[in-house]
N, C-alpha and C positions, 0 to 999 in steps of 0.2 A: 596168234594163240588158236589154234586147232580148239571147235567143239561142238556138240550138236548144239545149236540155237533155241531149241525146243525142249531141251532139260534144265529141270528145278535148279541145277547148281550154276549151270549160263546164266540163266534168267537172274536169279541173286546177284553174279557177279555183275552181269551188264545196270543192274539198279542202281548196287553198289555204286563200279565208276560215275554213274549217271551223276549219285547225289556228291558224289567227293566234288566233280567237277563244278555241280551246281554251289558247293561249299567253298571251293577255291576262289568261285568269280567273286563271290561276295568279298572274303577272307581276304581275296589279292587288292578289293579296291580299298581296305581298311591300311591294307599293310603302306599302297602306295600313298595313303592320305598323311599317315606317319614317315612319311619320306623313303621308305624301305622299295630298293629296286630289285629284279632277278636275279641280279648277278648275287646278290646276299642270299636271296633265299634258295637259290638253289645251294649255296655253300651250305647253309644250315639243313635243308632236307639231304643234302648226301649226309652229313654228321649224324641227322637224327635216326637214318635207315641203319647205318653203320652201329650205332648203339644200340636199335633197338631190335637189330639183329642178335646181336650178342645177348643181349640181356633176355632173349626170347629162348635162346640157346643155353642157356643157365650161365653165361661167359661174364666175367667182371669187363672185359674189355675187349673189340673186335681184334685186336692185335692179338688175343688169343691163341685165335683160328678162325683169320682172315678167310680160309679157304670155303671153312662152311657156312660164314657170315655173306661172304658174295653168293655161295649154291644158294642159299633162302633170299637175299634181298634184290639180286640179279645186279646187285654192284658188281666192278672188276675187283680184283685185289689191289689193283695200281687205284681205283676208287679211293677204299676202303684206307691205302697208307696215307693219300692226298689228305683222306677226313680225321685222322688223328695226328696232324700237322698240331700242333699248338701256339706255336710263337706267334701265332698272328691269327687274330679275331676277324671274323669277317666285316667289323663294324668298324675295323682299324684299315682296310685296305681299300685305298679308292680306287682300284682298277675295278671294284665290282660295283660302284656306286652306279645311280640311273644319271644320265647327262648332268642335268639339272642340279644333282646333290654335289656332283664330282666340279662344273663349276662355281659353288659357292666355299667348297673346298676349298681348291686355287685361291680364290678370292681372298680367303682370309688366313693362309697359308704360304703360299710363293711370295718370295723376297722381291718379284718383280710385280706385286700386286699392291706389297704393305709399304707402309710409311717406315720412318724410322723409329717410331711405337709399337711397329709391329699389329699396325691398325689397317683395316683396308682401306685403299684408297679410294678415292669417287675416280671414276673413270668415263672417259669421251668413249660413246659405242662406236665412234668408228676408227682407221688408223694403228697405224702399227703398235707394239706392246709396246707401255701397258695400256690396252684396250678394250672393251669389253667382245669384238670381232674376235681380235686376236686371241681372247682366253677361249672363246666360245668355238672358235676353227683348231683350237691346238686341244680342248679336251671335251669338245660338245660331242662327240659321237657320231660325228659327220651330219647331225642335225642341222637346219637353217640357221644363221643367227638371229632374223628376223623373229621364227617360233622360238625361240630360247627366250631372247627377252621379254617377248608376249606372254610365253606361259610364264616367266619369273614375275614381272609385271601383276599380271594376272591376281596370285596366287598371297601377293602382298610380300616377295621376298628381295625387289628392289624397288627404287621409285627414281623419280627424274629431278634432278635440281632446276632450279631457274635456270642456270645456262646451259642446260639442257646436258647434263653429263649423269653418272647414274651412281646412285648410293646404294650399298647394301645394306637388307635390314637384320638378316637372319645370317646363321652360320652351318645353318642346315634346312634340305628344305622339307616341307610341310604343309601341304592342302589348308588346311584348316588349323593349323596352329592350335592344336586340344592340350598340350602341354603334359605333362609326366604324369598326373595321376592318371590320365585317361590311357596311356600305354599301357599303363601298369594294370587297370584294370582289365583288358583286352588279353592281356595275356596269362593275367591270373584266371581269368575266368575259361580259357582257353582250357589251360593247364587244367584246371580241376576236374573239368566233365570231361576231358580225354580220362584220366587218373581214374573219376566215376565208373564210369562206359569200360576200361580193361579191367578194376577190379573186379565188377561184376562178370565179367566176361571169363576172367581165369577163378574166378572163387566158386568151386563144385558143392560149397554148400549152402543152399538157398538163404536159413537164418544167419548168415554171414554175410551176405550181398549191403551194398550201401543202397539207402533209397535213392530210386533212380524212375522219378513220375512225370509222364507227358500227355497233356489232354488235349488234345486237338480235335476238328473236325471241317471236312471243306465243303461241307453244304450248310453254311452260316448266311442266315438272308441280308442283305447288305444294311438293309433298315434295324438288323438286329446287332452290329456290329460296333457300334458307342454305349450301345447296353454295356456289352459283354466286355468292353473296353475298361469300362470306369467299375464292374463287377472286378476283375482282377485286380486291377490297380489300389479298388477297397484292401479287399482281400488278401491280397498279394502283402501291401503294405502292413496289415495288422498282424500276419504272421512272419514275417522279418524284425519285425519291430519286438516283438514277443518273445522271438530267439535270440537278436540281440541283446536283449536286457537279461536274458538268461546267459549268455555269455560276460558280459561285461559284470555280474555277479559273480561268477566263476574263473577267472583271469588270473594267472599267477602273479604276485609282484611282477616290478620291473626286476629287484634284483636275485630274481629265482634263481639256480644254475642251470643253466641248461644243460641239454643232453635229451637221454631216453623219456625222462621223465615229461618231456614237453611237446605237447601235437599240436598241427594246425588242424583246423576242423571250421566247418560251415554249411550253410545252405544258402545257392541260388538259387534267385526265379529272376524268370525275365516273362514279358510276353512277347506275341511276334503276330504278324496278321499281314496277309499276301493275298491280291488281288488274282496272281497268273503265278504260277509256280515254276514254270515253264522255262524262264528267259537268267533267272540266278536274281533276279532284283528283289 
């Protein structure tokens, strides 16, 4: 896209895209730890841009006017049509999985690699199917068998038995095994923050905008970091405990009828610390 590199708008765009890359580098690392590969991410991104474009145009669905959505988002009308297919979720399509996730999926569901009770077999490392090497060659995406095995062992997905066979320990690939609660926190946090940012961007009445506070400096001496960290934890805990107590006293009963009378509301607080903000770490 052409433009005057010295203009304010172009500078803003470059700054925005650079920040987006830093964010996606960090968020990509979170997704990889939760076992989400690039294929699944791109399907979700396509759907998100199609749905977001439709909402921005005041449409209920991208299908209502795919040409306008395409013009706004840069997606093709074919992309939008594909995004509207709802008969299969990204998480159900193993062709979108990373090679490590695909291996674990087939090991648990392919009849060649499961026993009569439909449980995954213990596999020899080499040899014809059923073996780990045969499975890796079949669905490993061209990656070397040795590297796939090393990664699965390193991240606790498989283990070797005494007779040097392989036993699978999990049916999905995650690096840190953080559990469902962590995944819930990640998705809720990112969704709620994005909702607040979008609301404040679209709300012309300043009095109707939601609280959005952000305090930071890039000139804090290293000797003062630990003191600020302790202060942030202490004050953040006090504030959130007080708000949590208020919410607990105002929650509707569990048998309260659902509908427009019930809203989800809260406040998120987090601490951050960066030595070098140039590489996404």
